Every structure is written in C-alpha cells, then in structure tokens.
C-alpha positions as CSV (number, residue, x, y, z in Angstrom):
1,M,-11.7,8.1,3.8
2,P,-13.3,10.6,1.5
3,S,-17.1,10.9,1.7
4,K,-18.5,9.6,-1.6
5,T,-21.0,11.5,-3.5
6,L,-23.2,9.5,-6.0
7,P,-24.1,11.5,-9.2
8,P,-27.8,12.1,-9.8
9,P,-29.5,9.1,-11.5
10,L,-29.3,9.0,-15.2
11,K,-32.6,9.1,-17.2
12,P,-33.4,8.9,-20.9
13,G,-32.8,12.2,-22.6
14,D,-29.7,13.0,-20.6
15,L,-26.5,14.0,-22.5
16,L,-23.6,11.7,-22.2
17,R,-20.1,12.5,-23.6
18,V,-17.7,10.0,-25.0
19,I,-13.9,10.6,-24.6
20,T,-10.8,8.4,-25.3
21,P,-8.4,9.2,-22.4
22,S,-6.0,6.4,-22.9
23,G,-5.0,4.2,-25.7
24,A,-5.9,4.8,-29.4
25,L,-9.2,3.7,-30.5
26,R,-9.0,0.6,-32.8
27,E,-12.2,-1.4,-32.3
28,F,-14.5,0.8,-34.3
29,E,-17.3,-1.6,-35.0
30,A,-17.6,-2.6,-31.4
31,F,-17.5,1.0,-30.4
32,E,-20.2,2.0,-32.7
33,R,-22.5,-0.8,-31.6
34,S,-21.9,-0.1,-27.9
35,V,-22.8,3.6,-28.5
36,E,-26.0,2.4,-30.0
37,I,-26.8,0.4,-26.9
38,W,-26.9,3.7,-24.9
39,R,-28.8,5.6,-27.6
40,S,-31.4,2.9,-27.7
41,R,-32.1,3.5,-24.1
42,G,-32.9,7.1,-25.0
43,Y,-29.7,8.8,-24.1
44,R,-28.2,11.6,-26.1
45,V,-24.5,10.5,-26.9
46,E,-22.0,13.2,-28.1
47,I,-18.7,11.8,-29.4
48,S,-15.6,13.9,-29.0
49,P,-14.2,15.1,-32.4
50,Q,-10.7,13.8,-31.1
51,I,-12.2,10.4,-30.4
52,D,-9.9,8.6,-33.0
53,D,-6.7,10.8,-32.7
54,K,-3.5,8.9,-32.5
55,W,-0.1,9.8,-31.0
56,G,1.9,6.6,-31.0
57,Y,0.0,4.2,-28.9
58,L,-2.1,7.0,-27.3
59,A,-5.3,8.6,-28.3
60,G,-3.7,11.9,-29.1
61,T,-1.3,14.0,-27.0
62,D,-1.6,14.3,-23.3
63,E,-3.0,17.8,-23.6
64,S,-5.5,16.8,-26.1
65,R,-6.7,13.9,-24.0
66,R,-6.7,16.1,-20.9
67,Q,-8.9,18.6,-22.7
68,Q,-11.4,16.0,-23.7
69,L,-11.8,15.1,-20.0
70,A,-12.0,18.7,-18.8
71,A,-14.5,19.7,-21.6
72,A,-16.8,16.8,-20.7
73,W,-16.5,17.3,-17.0
74,Q,-17.2,21.0,-17.1
75,D,-20.0,20.9,-19.6
76,P,-23.0,21.8,-17.5
77,D,-25.4,19.9,-19.8
78,C,-23.4,16.6,-19.6
79,R,-24.6,14.0,-17.0
80,G,-22.1,11.3,-17.6
81,I,-18.7,10.4,-19.3
82,L,-18.3,7.2,-21.2
83,C,-14.8,6.0,-21.9
84,S,-14.3,4.5,-25.3
85,R,-11.6,2.1,-24.4
86,G,-8.6,1.4,-21.9
87,G,-5.0,0.6,-23.1
88,F,-2.6,3.0,-21.5
89,G,-2.4,6.6,-20.9
90,S,-4.8,7.9,-18.2
91,T,-2.2,8.2,-15.5
92,R,-0.3,10.6,-17.9
93,I,-3.1,13.2,-17.9
94,L,-3.5,13.0,-14.2
95,E,-0.3,14.8,-13.7
96,D,-1.0,18.2,-12.2
97,W,-4.7,17.4,-12.6
98,N,-7.4,18.6,-10.2
99,W,-11.0,17.7,-10.9
100,P,-12.7,21.1,-11.7
101,N,-15.8,22.1,-9.7
102,S,-18.5,21.2,-12.2
103,G,-21.5,21.8,-9.9
104,V,-23.6,18.5,-10.2
105,P,-21.2,15.6,-10.2
106,K,-21.1,13.3,-13.3
107,W,-21.0,9.6,-13.8
108,L,-17.6,8.3,-15.1
109,I,-17.9,4.8,-16.6
110,G,-15.0,2.6,-17.6
111,F,-12.5,-0.1,-16.4
112,S,-8.9,-1.4,-17.1
113,D,-6.7,1.7,-17.7
114,I,-9.7,3.9,-16.6
115,T,-8.9,2.6,-13.0
116,A,-6.6,5.6,-12.6
117,L,-9.4,8.1,-13.4
118,L,-11.9,6.2,-11.3
119,W,-9.6,6.2,-8.2
120,S,-8.5,9.8,-8.7
121,L,-12.2,10.8,-8.8
122,Y,-12.8,8.8,-5.7
123,T,-10.1,10.7,-3.8
124,A,-12.2,13.8,-4.8
125,G,-15.2,12.2,-3.2
126,I,-17.2,11.3,-6.3
127,S,-18.3,7.7,-7.0
128,G,-17.7,6.3,-10.6
129,V,-18.5,3.0,-12.1
130,H,-15.9,0.2,-12.9
131,G,-17.8,-1.3,-15.8
132,P,-17.7,-1.9,-19.6
133,V,-16.1,0.7,-21.9
134,L,-17.5,1.4,-25.4
135,T,-15.5,-1.3,-27.1
136,T,-16.6,-4.1,-24.8
137,L,-20.3,-3.3,-23.8
138,V,-21.6,-4.8,-27.0
139,D,-20.1,-8.2,-26.0
140,E,-21.7,-8.3,-22.6
141,S,-24.5,-10.5,-21.6
142,D,-28.0,-9.0,-21.3
143,W,-27.8,-9.4,-17.5
144,S,-24.5,-7.6,-17.3
145,I,-25.7,-4.6,-19.5
146,E,-29.0,-4.4,-17.4
147,R,-26.9,-4.4,-14.3
148,L,-24.9,-1.4,-15.5
149,F,-28.1,0.5,-16.3
150,D,-29.7,-0.6,-13.1
151,W,-26.9,1.1,-11.1
152,V,-26.7,4.4,-13.0
153,E,-30.5,4.8,-13.2
154,S,-31.6,3.5,-9.8
155,S,-28.6,2.6,-7.6
156,S,-29.6,-1.1,-7.7
157,F,-26.8,-3.4,-7.0
158,A,-27.5,-7.2,-7.2
159,P,-25.1,-9.5,-5.1
160,L,-22.3,-11.3,-6.9
161,K,-21.4,-14.9,-6.1
162,G,-17.9,-16.3,-6.3
163,C,-15.6,-18.7,-4.4
164,G,-15.2,-18.0,-0.8
165,W,-11.8,-18.5,0.9
166,G,-13.1,-18.0,4.4
167,G,-12.3,-15.2,6.7
168,G,-15.8,-14.3,7.9
169,V,-17.9,-11.3,6.8
170,V,-16.7,-7.7,6.7
171,T,-18.3,-4.4,5.6
172,G,-16.1,-1.9,3.9
173,T,-15.7,0.6,1.0
174,L,-15.6,-1.0,-2.4
175,L,-12.6,0.0,-4.5
176,P,-12.6,-1.9,-7.8
177,G,-9.8,-1.8,-10.4
178,N,-7.2,-3.4,-12.6
179,L,-4.3,-5.0,-10.7
180,T,-1.6,-3.7,-13.1
181,V,-2.8,-0.1,-13.2
182,A,-3.5,-0.1,-9.4
183,T,0.0,-1.3,-8.8
184,H,1.5,1.6,-10.6
185,L,-0.5,4.0,-8.4
186,L,1.4,2.8,-5.2
187,G,3.4,5.6,-3.9
188,T,1.5,8.3,-6.0
189,P,-1.0,10.9,-4.7
190,I,-3.6,9.1,-6.8
191,L,-3.7,6.2,-4.6
192,P,-6.7,6.5,-2.2
193,H,-6.4,5.7,1.5
194,L,-7.0,2.1,1.9
195,N,-8.1,1.7,5.5
196,G,-11.5,0.0,5.6
197,V,-11.5,-0.8,1.9
198,I,-12.5,-3.9,0.1
199,L,-10.2,-4.1,-2.8
200,A,-11.8,-5.7,-6.0
201,L,-9.1,-6.7,-8.5
202,E,-8.9,-8.2,-12.0
203,D,-6.4,-8.5,-14.8
204,V,-5.7,-9.9,-18.1
205,T,-2.7,-11.4,-20.1
206,E,-0.4,-11.1,-17.3
207,A,1.9,-14.2,-16.6
208,P,1.6,-15.7,-13.2
209,Y,5.1,-14.5,-12.3
210,R,4.0,-10.9,-13.0
211,I,0.9,-11.3,-10.8
212,D,3.2,-12.6,-8.2
213,R,5.5,-9.6,-8.6
214,M,2.7,-7.1,-8.3
215,L,1.1,-8.6,-5.3
216,T,4.4,-8.9,-3.6
217,Q,4.9,-5.3,-4.2
218,W,1.5,-4.7,-2.4
219,R,2.5,-6.8,0.4
220,L,6.0,-5.1,0.8
221,S,4.5,-1.6,0.5
222,G,2.2,-2.3,3.5
223,A,-0.8,-1.5,1.4
224,L,-2.6,-4.9,1.8
225,S,-2.2,-4.6,5.6
226,Q,-4.7,-1.7,5.4
227,V,-7.5,-3.4,3.4
228,C,-10.3,-5.4,5.2
229,G,-11.2,-7.6,2.4
230,I,-10.3,-8.7,-1.2
231,A,-12.7,-9.5,-4.0
232,L,-11.1,-11.2,-7.0
233,G,-12.7,-11.0,-10.5
234,G,-11.3,-12.6,-13.7
235,F,-7.6,-13.2,-14.3
236,T,-8.1,-14.2,-17.8
237,R,-5.5,-15.3,-20.4
238,C,-2.9,-15.3,-17.6
239,E,-1.5,-18.8,-18.3
240,A,2.3,-19.3,-18.6
241,P,3.6,-20.7,-21.8
242,P,3.2,-24.5,-21.8
243,T,7.0,-25.0,-22.1
244,V,7.7,-22.8,-19.0
245,S,7.8,-24.2,-15.6
246,S,5.4,-22.1,-13.6
247,F,2.7,-21.8,-10.8
248,S,-0.8,-21.3,-12.1
249,V,-2.4,-17.8,-11.5
250,E,-4.8,-19.4,-9.1
251,E,-1.8,-20.8,-7.1
252,V,-0.2,-17.4,-7.1
253,L,-3.3,-15.6,-5.8
254,R,-3.7,-18.1,-3.0
255,D,-0.1,-17.9,-2.1
256,R,0.0,-14.0,-2.0
257,L,-3.4,-13.4,-0.6
258,G,-4.5,-16.4,1.3
259,D,-2.5,-15.7,4.6
260,L,-3.7,-12.1,5.2
261,G,-6.3,-13.1,7.7
262,I,-9.2,-11.2,5.9
263,P,-12.2,-12.2,3.8
264,V,-11.2,-13.1,0.3
265,V,-13.6,-14.1,-2.5
266,S,-12.4,-15.1,-5.9
267,D,-14.0,-16.0,-9.3
268,L,-16.5,-13.0,-9.2
269,P,-17.9,-12.2,-12.6
270,F,-16.0,-8.9,-13.5
271,G,-13.0,-8.2,-15.4
272,H,-11.8,-8.1,-19.1
273,D,-13.6,-11.0,-20.6
274,S,-17.3,-11.1,-20.4
275,P,-19.1,-11.0,-18.0
276,N,-17.8,-7.7,-16.7
277,A,-20.3,-6.9,-13.9
278,A,-20.5,-3.2,-13.1
279,L,-19.1,-2.2,-9.7
280,P,-19.6,1.1,-8.1
281,V,-16.6,2.9,-6.7
282,G,-16.7,4.1,-3.1
283,I,-20.0,2.5,-1.8
284,E,-20.4,0.5,1.3
285,V,-20.5,-3.2,0.7
286,I,-20.5,-6.5,2.5
287,L,-18.0,-9.2,1.5
288,D,-18.8,-12.7,2.9
289,G,-15.6,-14.8,2.7
290,D,-17.4,-17.9,3.8
291,A,-20.5,-17.8,1.5
292,G,-18.5,-16.1,-1.3
293,I,-20.8,-13.2,-1.8
294,L,-20.3,-9.5,-2.5
295,A,-23.3,-7.3,-1.8
296,I,-24.2,-3.8,-1.2
297,A,-24.5,-2.9,2.5
298,P,-28.1,-2.1,3.7
C-alpha cells in the first residue's frame, strides 16, 4: 500500500489549472458557471487553450491531452488541477506515463473517467479528490459544494450515511471510483494494490446485466477477496427497459456483493447524479456496515 501524501491546503489566491483529459467538452454553460464558483471563492483559474479541442469523441489527440496534464502538473505556480468533464480517454494518456516530480504535490479533482487518473496518482503516493468536475459542480447542492471546499481547504470530512448491509465495522484505505472505469483497470499496472482497501463504487446508465458482468469479473479476478469493505454510491439510470426481463440493479448488487463477508454500505450520496459528495482518495476511513456510515478515521 503506497503511503499517501495530501497536497497542501488550498487557499484563496492559489492558481488552479483546468484541463480536459478525457471526452470532448460539450456542456459549455455548465462549465463556465462551475468555473465561476471556484473564482468566486477567490481562486485564480487558468483554462487550457486546448480545453475545447476535439478529435472524434476525445478532447484532442492523446498527445495533446497528455501535454495538458503534464503542463499543469509541472507548473510550479499551480496548486490544483480541475478536470472539465469525464467521458472516455484518460486511460489512453496513461500509456507510458509516469507522474513527473513536481516538487509540491497538487490537488487533482474529478470523477467518472477521471477515476483512472486518480488511481494512477494514488499508486504514486498522492491523494486526489473523487468529486464534481466542471460540467457538474454547478448542479451540486450547497452542502455538496461546501464539502468539496472543506476537504481541499481544511481536510474536513463529514460522515456520510447510507444503508448498512451488516458485516461489522472496518478501518481501511478509501479508494473511490467509477465501476466501469475501474473494471477496465483490472490486470493493468494502473490498478492499485487492494489489500486493506475500502472500495467506493458508483455508475450511471449501465443496464443491470452489465453491472452483473463487471462485478462477476471482479469476483473471478480475485480482486474482491482483497478488499476489506465496500461503499456503494449512486447507480443511477441503470434500469433495464420495461419490456426486458431483468433483475433490478439493487438485486444485482446484493447478489454479487452480499456474500463477501465484509462490511457493505449502499445508497451513499456520491455518483453521477447530484449529490456527488467529494471523497478523498487514499485516506484512512471507517466503514460501519451495521449503522451504514462512512467516516474519516480518527
């Protein structure tokens, strides 16, 4: 398990750089309004000139997106990297990628496809934030926005309450991410060591049989036998068509995860649809499978 390093707390006046490392930017109004949220808190936000490049469904070529990431990471004045959106593409720029030594570590904030960057950074020993991107932040509730700023400015982490499945209480290392993206990291060097990990997963617009297929792959690979707890966020818009015979996504999650003999908590308020509560990557947390609570370890 790599030792995690928290970047220094952010403060008004700090420079943040915006990149699009995955899918092409489409939601321009939401993007601009989310940037303004950061600026209204006193941050200097610098947007990459390649922010709206397009190459097929990607935000520019792999090399262009890799250069955006490298330039932001190596900028000595930059204190944090804000990802504009998810989509697909971050795994492509991680081929032959090593995080350059930037001196002071920086915050990396995003979710969905940004899972690959967050987990890669975690293997390098640096904690990022699984939280709203700049096309979704404006749609978050006030408490969710404040939660994000509380963490990056003062490392404050309010407990989250969900539905406990039992299994007792465990302390472990929090590793949040998108199920689909994380599944495609299995068998790659990007996948962190999972011993002692509390896996926090969410997804969107995946039919129940696809959720089943992915979780079955996790079971067959042996990966789920390594984790010590599972925290489940939103699995939204994951219903099967009404004309198709199917399990519900809730039934699939129970079937594939309920027999692991570890604490499981579902219905936690993070994921693709608001609220998307910010979750730090790589910090020690407590998962109470009986009370249904995820909290930072003392």
